[in-house]
Each structure stands twice: as structure tokens, then as C-alpha cells.
C-alpha positions in Angstrom: 44.5 -40.1 -34.5 43.1 -37.2 -36.7 39.4 -36.7 -36.3 36.9 -37.0 -39.1 33.2 -36.6 -39.7 31.6 -40.0 -39.8 29.6 -41.2 -42.8 26.0 -42.1 -42.7 23.3 -43.8 -44.9 21.3 -41.5 -47.1 17.7 -40.8 -46.2 16.5 -43.1 -49.0 18.6 -46.0 -47.7 20.5 -46.4 -51.0 23.8 -44.4 -50.7 26.6 -43.4 -48.3 26.8 -39.7 -47.6 28.8 -37.2 -45.6 27.2 -35.6 -42.5 26.1 -32.6 -44.7 24.2 -35.0 -47.0 26.6 -34.8 -49.9 27.4 -38.1 -51.7 30.3 -40.2 -50.6 31.4 -42.4 -53.6 32.9 -45.6 -52.3 35.6 -46.4 -54.9 37.6 -49.1 -53.2 40.8 -50.9 -53.8 41.7 -54.3 -52.3 45.0 -54.1 -50.4 44.4 -57.1 -48.1 48.0 -57.5 -47.0 48.8 -53.8 -46.6 49.3 -53.8 -42.8 51.1 -57.1 -42.8 53.6 -56.9 -45.7 54.5 -53.3 -46.4 56.9 -51.1 -44.5 56.0 -47.4 -44.1 57.9 -46.2 -47.1 56.2 -48.8 -49.3 52.8 -48.1 -47.8 53.2 -44.4 -48.5 54.1 -45.2 -52.1 51.0 -47.3 -52.5 48.6 -44.9 -50.7 49.8 -41.9 -52.7 49.3 -43.8 -55.9 45.7 -44.7 -55.0 44.9 -41.2 -53.8 46.1 -39.8 -57.1 43.8 -42.1 -59.0 40.7 -41.0 -57.2 40.2 -44.0 -54.9 38.3 -43.3 -51.7 38.5 -46.5 -49.7 41.4 -48.9 -49.1 40.2 -52.4 -48.0 42.9 -53.9 -45.8 43.0 -56.7 -43.2 44.4 -56.4 -39.6 44.8 -60.2 -39.0 46.0 -61.0 -42.5 45.3 -64.0 -44.7 48.9 -65.0 -45.5 50.0 -66.5 -42.2 49.0 -63.3 -40.6 49.1 -64.6 -37.0 52.6 -66.1 -37.1 54.5 -64.3 -39.8 55.6 -60.9 -38.5 55.1 -57.6 -40.3 57.9 -55.6 -41.9 59.0 -54.5 -38.4 59.1 -58.0 -36.9 55.9 -57.8 -35.0 52.9 -60.2 -34.9 49.4 -58.8 -34.2 48.5 -60.9 -31.2 50.3 -62.0 -28.1 50.0 -65.8 -27.6 47.6 -65.8 -30.7 45.0 -64.4 -28.4 42.6 -61.7 -29.8 42.2 -60.4 -26.3 45.9 -59.6 -26.2 46.7 -57.3 -29.1 50.4 -56.4 -29.6 50.8 -52.7 -29.2 53.9 -52.6 -31.4 52.1 -54.2 -34.3 49.2 -51.7 -34.0 51.5 -48.7 -34.0 52.2 -49.6 -37.6 48.5 -50.0 -38.3 48.0 -46.6 -36.7 50.6 -45.0 -39.0 49.0 -46.4 -42.2 45.5 -45.3 -41.1 46.8 -41.8 -40.3 48.7 -41.5 -43.6 45.7 -42.7 -45.5 43.6 -40.0 -43.7 46.1 -37.3 -44.6 45.6 -38.3 -48.2 41.8 -38.2 -48.0 41.5 -42.0 -48.0 39.2 -44.1 -45.8 40.3 -47.5 -44.6 37.8 -50.3 -45.1 39.2 -52.2 -42.2 38.7 -56.0 -41.8 39.4 -56.8 -38.2 40.4 -60.4 -39.3 40.4 -62.7 -42.2 37.6 -65.2 -42.0 39.7 -68.3 -41.4 40.5 -67.2 -37.9 36.8 -67.2 -37.1 35.4 -70.2 -38.9 36.8 -73.5 -40.0 34.4 -73.9 -42.9 37.3 -74.6 -45.3 39.1 -77.0 -42.9 42.1 -74.7 -42.2 42.2 -75.3 -38.4 43.3 -71.7 -37.6 40.3 -70.5 -35.6 41.2 -68.3 -32.6 38.0 -66.4 -32.0 35.0 -67.1 -29.7 32.3 -64.7 -28.6 34.2 -63.5 -25.6 37.5 -62.5 -27.2 35.7 -61.3 -30.4 33.8 -58.7 -28.3 37.0 -57.7 -26.5 39.0 -57.4 -29.8 36.2 -55.5 -31.4 36.0 -53.1 -28.5 39.8 -52.6 -28.7 39.6 -51.7 -32.4 36.6 -49.5 -32.0 38.2 -47.5 -29.2 41.5 -47.2 -31.0 40.1 -46.0 -34.3 37.1 -44.1 -32.9 38.2 -40.8 -34.5 39.7 -42.3 -37.7 38.1 -42.5 -41.2 37.2 -46.2 -40.9 34.5 -48.3 -42.6 34.3 -51.6 -40.8 34.2 -54.8 -42.9 33.6 -58.0 -41.0 33.9 -61.4 -42.5 36.9 -61.9 -44.7 36.1 -64.3 -47.6 34.1 -66.7 -45.5 30.3 -67.2 -44.9 29.1 -66.7 -41.4 27.4 -70.1 -41.1 27.6 -71.3 -37.5 29.6 -68.3 -36.3 26.9 -65.6 -36.5 27.1 -65.1 -32.7 30.9 -64.5 -32.9 30.5 -61.8 -35.6 27.6 -60.3 -33.7 29.9 -60.1 -30.6 32.7 -58.5 -32.6 30.3 -56.0 -34.2 28.8 -55.1 -30.8 32.4 -54.7 -29.4 33.3 -52.3 -32.2 30.1 -50.4 -31.6 30.9 -50.1 -27.9 34.3 -48.9 -28.7 33.6 -46.3 -31.4 30.2 -45.3 -30.2 28.5 -46.4 -33.5 30.5 -43.8 -35.6 31.7 -46.2 -38.2 29.5 -47.9 -40.9 29.7 -51.6 -41.0 29.4 -54.3 -43.7 30.5 -57.9 -44.3 32.9 -59.4 -46.9 31.6 -62.8 -47.9 33.0 -65.6 -50.1 32.7 -65.7 -53.8 29.3 -66.0 -55.5 27.5 -64.7 -52.4 26.3 -61.5 -50.9 25.9 -60.5 -47.3 22.3 -59.7 -48.1 21.6 -63.4 -48.6 22.5 -64.3 -45.0 22.8 -61.1 -42.9 20.5 -58.5 -44.4 18.5 -58.2 -41.2 21.5 -58.1 -38.8 21.1 -54.9 -36.8 24.8 -54.1 -37.1 24.9 -54.4 -40.9 24.6 -50.9 -42.4 25.1 -51.9 -46.1 25.5 -55.1 -48.2 28.6 -56.3 -49.9 28.8 -59.1 -52.5 31.7 -60.9 -54.0 31.2 -61.8 -57.7 34.7 -63.2 -57.7 37.2 -64.6 -60.2 35.6 -67.8 -61.6 34.8 -66.6 -65.1 34.7 -63.7 -67.6 31.4 -62.0 -68.2 30.4 -62.6 -64.6 26.9 -61.2 -64.4 27.3 -59.4 -61.1 24.3 -57.2 -61.9 22.0 -60.1 -60.8 23.5 -60.0 -57.3 23.1 -56.2 -57.1 19.5 -56.4 -58.3 18.7 -58.9 -55.6 20.3 -56.8 -52.9 18.7 -53.6 -54.2 15.2 -55.2 -53.9 15.6 -56.3 -50.3 13.6 -54.7 -47.6 14.3 -52.6 -45.7 16.6 -50.9 -48.4 20.3 -50.9 -47.7 23.1 -49.7 -49.9 24.9 -52.5 -51.8 28.1 -52.9 -53.8 30.4 -55.5 -55.3 33.3 -55.6 -52.9 35.4 -58.1 -54.8 34.8 -58.5 -58.5 37.4 -60.0 -60.9 40.9 -58.7 -60.2 42.9 -57.3 -63.0 45.9 -59.6 -63.8 44.2 -62.5 -62.1 44.1 -65.9 -63.9 40.6 -66.7 -65.0 39.2 -69.4 -62.8 42.7 -69.5 -61.1 44.3 -71.1 -64.1 46.8 -69.2 -66.4 45.7 -71.5 -69.2 42.3 -69.7 -69.3 43.9 -66.3 -69.7 43.9 -63.3 -67.4 41.3 -60.7 -66.4 42.1 -57.3 -67.9 40.9 -53.7 -67.7 37.9 -54.4 -70.0 36.7 -57.1 -67.5 37.1 -54.7 -64.6 35.1 -51.9 -66.4 32.4 -54.3 -67.3 32.0 -55.4 -63.7 32.0 -51.8 -62.4 29.4 -50.4 -64.8 27.1 -53.4 -64.7 27.1 -53.2 -60.9 26.8 -49.4 -60.6 24.0 -49.1 -63.2 22.1 -51.9 -61.5 21.9 -49.9 -58.3 25.2 -50.2 -56.4 26.3 -47.2 -54.4 29.9 -47.7 -55.2 32.4 -50.3 -56.4 35.7 -52.0 -55.5 38.5 -52.5 -58.0 41.2 -55.1 -57.3 44.5 -56.1 -58.8 45.7 -59.7 -58.1 49.4 -58.6 -57.6 48.5 -55.7 -55.3 46.2 -57.3 -52.8 49.1 -59.7 -51.9 51.9 -57.1 -52.7 53.7 -59.7 -54.7 57.3 -59.1 -55.6 60.2 -61.4 -56.8 61.4 -63.5 -53.8 57.9 -63.7 -52.3 55.9 -66.9 -53.0 53.1 -65.9 -55.4 49.5 -66.7 -54.5 47.5 -68.1 -57.4 50.1 -67.4 -60.1 50.7 -63.7 -59.4 53.1 -62.5 -62.1 53.6 -58.7 -62.0 55.6 -57.0 -59.3 53.2 -54.9 -57.3 55.1 -51.6 -57.9 54.6 -52.2 -61.6 51.1 -53.4 -61.2 50.1 -50.1 -59.5 49.7 -48.6 -62.9 47.8 -51.2 -64.8 45.2 -49.6 -67.0 42.1 -50.6 -65.0 43.4 -48.7 -62.0 43.2 -45.5 -64.0 39.8 -46.2 -65.5 37.8 -46.6 -62.3 37.8 -42.9 -61.6 35.9 -42.3 -64.9 32.9 -44.2 -63.6 32.9 -42.2 -60.4 33.3 -38.9 -62.3 30.5 -39.8 -64.7 28.0 -40.6 -61.9 28.8 -37.6 -59.8 28.5 -35.2 -62.8 24.7 -35.8 -62.6 22.2 -35.8 -59.6 23.5 -38.8 -57.6 21.3 -39.5 -54.6 18.1 -39.8 -56.7 19.7 -42.3 -59.2 17.9 -45.6 -59.7 18.3 -48.6 -62.0 15.7 -48.9 -64.8 15.8 -51.7 -67.3 12.4 -50.7 -68.6 14.1 -48.0 -70.6 14.9 -50.4 -73.4 12.6 -50.6 -76.5 15.1 -52.8 -78.3 15.9 -56.3 -77.1 18.2 -56.3 -74.1 20.9 -58.9 -74.9 22.4 -61.4 -72.5 25.9 -62.5 -71.9 28.5 -60.1 -73.3 25.8 -58.0 -75.0 23.9 -57.3 -71.8 23.2 -53.5 -71.5 22.4 -51.9 -68.1 20.6 -48.6 -67.6 20.3 -46.1 -64.8 18.5 -42.7 -64.5 17.4 -40.3 -61.9 13.8 -39.8 -60.6 11.2 -42.0 -59.0 10.4 -45.6 -60.1 7.5 -45.9 -62.4 7.3 -42.2 -62.9 8.5 -40.4 -66.1 10.4 -37.7 -64.3 14.0 -38.3 -65.2 16.4 -35.4 -66.1 19.1 -37.8 -67.4 19.6 -41.5 -68.3 22.7 -43.6 -68.8 23.2 -46.9 -70.6 26.3 -49.1 -70.5 27.0 -51.0 -73.6 29.9 -53.5 -73.1 30.3 -54.5 -76.7 30.1 -53.1 -80.3 27.8 -55.8 -81.6 24.5 -53.9 -81.4 22.5 -50.7 -81.7 20.1 -49.6 -79.1 16.6 -48.1 -78.9 15.5 -46.4 -75.7 12.2 -45.0 -74.3 12.9 -41.3 -73.8 9.3 -40.7 -72.5 11.0 -41.5 -69.1 12.7 -38.1 -69.5 10.6 -35.1 -68.4 12.1 -33.0 -71.2 11.0 -31.5 -74.5 14.6 -31.4 -75.9 17.3 -34.0 -75.4 21.1 -33.6 -75.5 22.9 -36.9 -76.0 26.5 -38.0 -75.5 28.8 -40.9 -75.9 31.1 -41.3 -72.8 34.3 -43.2 -73.2 34.9 -45.3 -70.0 38.5 -46.0 -71.1 39.5 -42.3 -71.3 36.8 -40.4 -69.3 36.0 -38.2 -72.3 32.6 -37.2 -73.7 31.6 -36.9 -77.4 28.5 -34.8 -78.1 26.1 -36.7 -80.4 23.3 -34.2 -81.0 20.5 -32.1 -79.6 17.0 -33.0 -80.7 13.3 -32.9 -79.8 12.1 -35.6 -77.5 9.7 -37.7 -79.6 9.6 -40.6 -77.1 12.0 -43.0 -78.8 15.7 -42.8 -79.6 17.6 -45.2 -81.7 21.3 -45.1 -82.5 24.4 -47.2 -83.3 27.5 -47.3 -81.1 30.8 -45.7 -82.3 33.0 -47.9 -84.4 35.8 -48.1 -81.8 35.6 -49.7 -78.4 34.8 -52.2 -77.1 32.5 -50.4 -74.6 30.7 -47.1 -74.3 28.2 -45.3 -72.1 25.3 -43.5 -73.7 24.2 -40.4 -71.7 20.9 -38.6 -72.6 20.1 -35.4 -70.7 17.2 -33.0 -70.5 18.8 -30.3 -72.7 17.4 -27.6 -70.3 18.9 -29.1 -67.2 22.2 -27.3 -67.6 24.4 -30.3 -67.0 28.0 -30.2 -68.0 29.6 -32.7 -70.3 29.5 -36.2 -68.7 32.3 -36.7 -66.2 33.1 -33.0 -65.7 32.4 -31.5 -62.3 30.3 -32.6 -59.4 26.6 -31.8 -59.7 25.0 -30.4 -56.5 
């Protein structure tokens, strides 16, 4: 297994960084069935596609959701002998090894879920539990040792809350730590409408929080969850690890329509500007790698090879590029920027800037406007600048349109462009020397 430098938490407790302190932008994709359903040629196709689109983390499950203990992988192997987590099947894990190594060669980290949650807890009455404290620790130690030198971010959980099985997850986490020497960061993927911060924030093994805003409705106000996690003490990085999937039926019913790229962008910018350190994109057809001849889960409708290039998958990189083109590790959320009324629902606008809270020392600010139905007035006294340079940033194309350069008089009001639906307003200190939004990585 190729070696890699582990990630760590930034000094301010808000972000993931490389060992040299440079930002690591967690741009995830949900590929839950990657190890279970794809052969190596297919996995290579998928991973190359995601690397080319700027993703940095692939979230995949070792003991997969879709009959992952009994239904063999593409090479006829099941993950466990006798369904015992203390007896991993070497042949199955050689395929996992290959995918991890191929991802690493492409510059991708694996957000590795050791198991889907139904094999740990029977909270949904599925009767498939195979873990207890003893074998969870052994299995965790096995994984930690095997992938000690690999680019892995550990994600415990698997779409289930930890109620009643906290000790099992603690044993698994401790086993992983024993195996990898504490190299890999660790979080928890919880069920929809919850965050790990609500139940596990103080767990000593939890390095950062992950929420799941889920698939229940459009205009799902995930910024509320991020704001709650951002305010917890001690501070830990947080992100939405499963927002609405592109091409997923709204509330699981095709009669309600389907989530599209606009929904995915809204979830991403709302969460990031509310304080998330990164974001996860997902496509309903891809997490399950649906194709004709395979039973669809929850009305999957687009063959996964075709779904690889749905528009939302291209657009996530523009959010990453935008944020990294300005000082990143000093970025904070700041809703006090608004002098005009901050609308709710579809009209909710979300703001971020750099600097210290309650201090007017920003060198830039950004505001996400998800709809064309309003103008905006902002407090530019937050910017420690005499002259301002403002831009409209197109989150659909990743392009910037210069608006103007003007004196900072403390207030700034303007209307959105007449095309859309959504835009990002970027206002810079004109003397800061920043490039157009989305171009280059600012150091």
C-alpha cells in the first residue's frame, strides 16, 4: 500500500489540513457499493471520472448495504467467513486493496465505512446484526493495520443512529486506532435529519462531525444543522455528508419529481457558507451503481455510466475552486452582513467571510443567493478596506463577472443578474491582490 501523509485538524478546530498546514478541501462523492458491485475495470472508470471532476474523497462501504454479507462481489467473494467480523476474507479484501491503491494513485482519499449500520444495530428491525464489542474491536484493528499507510478517512456508522450500540462503535474506533496508530481522521455517518454532533460530539474518537440532511424534500435547510454543529464546544469541523442526491425521487416518490443539479448546488453553498469545512455530493444511480438487469433501489432510473456526467457532478468543483481562491482557514460564517431582510425558504441567503468574529477585519466576503427574486444590501464595514472590488460568480459554470470597483462607504446594494437561478456575490478588498473568484489557490 502506498504511503501518504495523514491529514490533521487545523489549529482553530474548523478545517482539515495537510501536515504542512495547507487546506484539504473535502469534496466527497457517495459510492457506497463501490467495493461490492464493481469489478476493477468499472472501478477504474468511476475513479478516473471523479478525479477528473475535482473530487477528493470517495465514500464507500466495506460491508455493503445491499446484501453485502451474503451476495458476493464481482469476483465471487464475500467479505467475512461464516459472517464473522473477526474472520475477514482475504480474497475479498484484495479487491478492496486494489481500489484503495487505484484511488490513491489518482489523488483520491477513501472515506471508508467499515460497515453499514444495519450490521451493528437493529434499530430498523432488519435482524442482520453481526457485531459485538469483541469482534468490532478485532475488525477495526484488522482494517487499521491493513490500511495504516493508505489515504483513508474513517467513517463509522452507516445511516443508523448509535443508540444502544455506542460501546460497539467505541470498540471499533479503538480497534482502528490500535491498528493505524491514530493516523486516520474519524467521523460518523448518521441517519437522515441528524448529525453526529447531536449524539457523539464529545466522543474522544470523533475528529469531525458529519450530518445527513437527506432526501425528504426540496429546499432542505441544511444550514441549520451546520450552524448547530459549528457552535458546539469544543469546536470540530463539520459537513453535510449526505444531502439530496441528484436524480433521486423527492421524498422517495417519483410523483414528487426528482432532485436536480440546482438542488445539489443549493445544499452545497448553504452548508459551506454556514461553516462546513467541505461537502459531499451524491447521485442516486451511482451510490448503488444501478444498471439494467440490476434491481433498482428507490426508483433508480439512469444507468450509472450515464449518470457519471450529470450536471451536478461537474458543478461541485466550482464551489471548491471559489473558496480556495481566497484565504480559507480564516473563513467564518457571518449572517450579520445583511442590511436587507434575509429571506427564508427558497430565498434564504447565506454569507461567509474571512477574519475574526465580531471584528471588522475581513478582506473578502461571499454571499450565496439561490433565487432571482430579490436584491441584496450588505454591510461592507465588515471589510477593512477603503476600496472594494465586486464580482458575480456563476456556480453553474465557475466563471466570474466583474461588477465594479468603488469606494467602501459601508453599505452596498445591488440586484442579481437577470439569468440564473443562483449566483454568488464576492466582494474583495481591492488592495488585497486576489485573482478573479475561482481562479488559483490563495496561499
